[in-house]
N, C-alpha and C positions, 0 to 999 in steps of 0.2 A: 347381068345375065341377058342373053339375047332373046329375041322373041321366039326363035326356034327351040331354044333350051327350055324356056318356060312352057311352051306348048307340049313338049315331050314329057315333062314332069307331070303336067296335068292329065296326060293320057295314060300314065302308069296305073295299073289295076291295083285294087286294095290288097289282093292276095299276094301280089308281088312284094308289097311293103311288109306284110306279115311274115313272109319267108325271110326277108332280111333281118327282122327282129328275132326270129327263131335261131338263125345262125349266131347272132350276138349272144343269145341266152346259152346256147350250147358251148360257146367258147368260154363264157364265164363259169359254167358248170365244170368244164374240164379243169380250169384253173383252181376251182374250189376243191375238187377231188385230189389234185396234186398237193395242195396245201394240207388237206386232211391226212394224206399218206405221210407227209413229212412230219406233221405233229404227232401222229401215232408212233412213228419210228423214234422220235425223241422221247416219248413217254415210256415206250417199251424197251428201248435200248439205252443202257447206261453209257455206253461208249459214244453213241450219237449225241446224247445230252451233254457229256463232258466236252466233246468236240465243238458243239455249239457255244457252250460257255466260254471256252478258250478263244473262239473266234470273236465273240462279242466283246470280251475283255480286252483283247488285243486291239480291236477297232476303237474302243473307248479310250484306251491308253494312247493310241496314235492321235486321236482327235483332241483329247484334253490334257495330254501330258505336258508337264513343265518341270523345271529343275526342283529337287527337294530343297526346302528351305530350313527344315529342322535338322540339326546335327545329331546323329545317333552314334554313340561311341561307348565302348566298354569302360566301366568305372570299377574301382576297388570296392569290395564288399564292406559295407559299414558294420563295425563291431562296437557294441555298447560296452564300455568298460566301467566297472564300479571300483573305485579306489578304496582300499582297505587301510586303515591306520595301523601301522605296525606297533603293536603293544604286547606286553607280556600277559599271558593268560594260562590258567591251569584247567585242563580238561579232566572232568571227573566222570567216571563210568561206573555204573553199579553192576552187580553180578547178574541181574535180570535184564541188562541192556538199556538202562536209562542213562542219557548223557546230558551234560550241562557244562558250561564254560564259566569259570570264575576269574575275575580280573586279578592280575598280579601272580606272584609266585610265593613259595615258602608258606603255604597254608598247612594247618594241622589237620591231617586226615580224620582224626577223631571228632573234629567239629562238624563234619558233614553228616546231614540227616538223610535217611532213606525211608521208603515205604516199608510197612510191616512185612517181615519175611524177606527183605532185600538187604544187601550189604555192599561194601566197597569192592569193586573189581580192581581198580587201579586209578592212579592220578598221573597226568602227563604235563609237565611244565614245558610250554612251548610259546609260540607267538601267534597272533591273530592271522598272519599271512601263511601259516603252516597248514597241514592237512591231517584229517582224522581218518584212520583206516580201520575197517571192520572185516573180519575173516569169517566166511561162511563155512558150514560143515562140509559142503561139496567142493571146497577148494577155491571158490570164487572170492574175490576181494572187492570191497566197496569203499570209495573215497568220498569224503565230504569236507569242504573247506571249513577250517576252524571258525572262521568269521560267520559261518552260517549256523553254528550250533546255538541252542537256546541259552539264555543267561542263567545265572546261579539261583534266581528266585524259584522257589518250589523244588520239585523233584526232577526237573528237567523234562526231557522228551524221549520216548522210545526210539532207539536207533532204527528200528524197523519202519518207522514213518518217514525216515530221511532217505531210504534206499528202496529199490524194488527187488525183493527176495524171490527166488524161484520157489515153487510149491515144494514143501517138504524140507526146505533148507532152514537151518538155525544158525544164528550168529554165535561164534565160539569165543573169539578173542578180539582185542582192540589195541591199537597203538596210535600215537599222534606225535608229530614232530616236523622238523624242516625237511626239505627235499633230499638233502645229502645225508640224512640220518640212516645208518646201516642197522639191519636186523638179521638175526639168525632165525630162519624159518625151518621147521622140522615137522615130521609126521610120526604117528605111532608105529609106522612100518620100519622106522630106523633110518630114514633118509632125510637129508637137509641141505640147505644152501644159503648163501648170503644175498641180500637184496636191499637196495636203497628205497626210501619212501617214494622217490620220484619214479621208480620203476612200477610202483603199485597204483599210481594215480590213474583213474579212469574218468572219462568225460560223461559216461552214461550212468544213470542211477541203477541200472541193472548190473553194474560192475563188470569184471572180466575174470576169466579163468586164470589162475596164477600158481596155485600149489596143487600138484597132482597127488591125489589120495585114492588108493584102491578100495575096493569094497571091504567094509569092516574096519577101516583105518580112520583115525581122527587127526586133526591138526593140533600140535602141541603149542603151548604158549610161546609167542615170539619173544626173543631175547634181544635187548639192545646191545649193540657192539660199539665200543669207543676205542679211540687210539689209532685209527687209520681209516682207510677206505679201500674199495675194491680195486682202485687203479694204482695204489702205492703199496709197498711191502708193509705187512703188519708188524708192529713191535713184537719182539720175542716174548714179552710178558703176557700177551693176549692168548688165551687158550679156550678150549671148548670142553665143557663137562657134560657127559651123557649118563643118564640113569634109566635102567629098565624097571618095569613093574616087578620083575622077578628078583630085583635086588642087585643086579650087576652094575658096575660103575666103570667108566672109561673117560680119560681125559687125553687130549692131543692138541697140538698147535693149530691155531685158527688158519694159518697159512696153507693147511692141507685142504681147505674148502675153496670153493670158487664162487664168484658173484654171477648170478644169472638174471640178466635184465628182463627177460621174458618169462621168468619163472620156470616151473617144471617140477620134477621129482627130486633132483639134486643127487648128491653122492651118498653112499652108505656111511652113516656115522658110527654105528656099532653093529657088530655081527650078533644078531639076536638068535637065541635058541628057539626051538619049536614052542609054540603057544605063548612065547614071551613077547612083549611090546615095549616100545620106547615111552617112558613116562614123561621125559622132557629133556631139553638140551639148552645150555646157557653159555654165553661167552663171559669169561671172567679174567681178572688179573690176580686177585688174592683169595677170594672166598666165594662160596655159593651157599644158598639155603635150599635144602632138600625137604619138600613137604610130602605128606602122605597120610595114610590111614593105619592106625594101630589097632590093638585088640579092643573089642567092644565098639568099633566104629568111630573111635575118637581120633580127632585130627592130631597129627604129630608133625614135628619138624626138627631138623638138626642142621647146624651150620658146619660146613666142612672147610677147614682152613687149608692154606697152601701146602702144608706138609702131607695131609691126608690126600689131597688131590694129586700130588706128585707120585704117591704110591700107586695110583691107578693109571699113571701115564703110559701110553703106548702109541703105536701108529693108528691112524684112523682105520675104522672098519674091523678092528680086533674085537674079541669077545669081552675084554675088560676083566675086572676082578669082582668077586662077591663082596659087597659092603655090609658090614654088621651094623645095620641101622636099627633093627628091632621093629621095623614096620615096612609096609609096601610103599615105595615111592609113587607119587602121582604127579610130581612136577619138580622142576629145578629152576631156581630164581637167582639171577646174578645179584651179588652184593657189592663187590669191589673188583 
């Protein structure tokens, strides 16, 4: 610095220096006000905040980005499989809906014990890899793997604990068998159809709607069908026997029915008169057993052989003939 410059600086008055400092303070205040305005806009305006975040993220990505080192790719969903040993088993179901599985076949039904007031609904000789099907009063069906059923010790387990029933629904009937086993399903309204067990299997404990029943109707006992399948012609010897509560009887060839994989109402089996209803329907080759209630509320049954059955043979959906049974039928069971 020259002597002249030093002399000029020393001659500057104090108020001039203060004025320079004030200018600096005003400039800083202006900058702070602008920063305040920007911050208030970010706090009050979601769009501005999002714009700022995007800007900062893009800046950081540009400054610190490097190639991804971890390989991310879609893989197949892992499925846990539980292998079941394929063994013969007999599924035992009681009238009150208790179920159990006993190893082997050819058991004497009279050897099964039940709770007081309960009795045998039915036994089903099948395999551990098969399925157990329960029919609800509302037409929904529920499936449980046979391998999941409780053992034969004790009285078993209520089927209601194995499935999720809708409120007000009761379990009416039960079957068990391999996926290709065919059953005749019918309702008291006089309609029915054929279905395989594989069509009835549901992955949900809440089951699925399968048999259409109108108000006041009930599901009749399912009848096993042997000698063919829905994809191949049925043997001529296989027929269907229908009995109404009013005592009318009709038989016809099973080929007149159709297999319905998704369920439904089916075709008319017998033309019912007013206030009459279907007691049951069964597929047979030689004979059926008709069960019912006689005088005094006593259980009655009668076996109808091929000759009597042929006397009531006609086309499907006819009225059939009056059967002189001496009691009101409540069900039809296949024998042969």
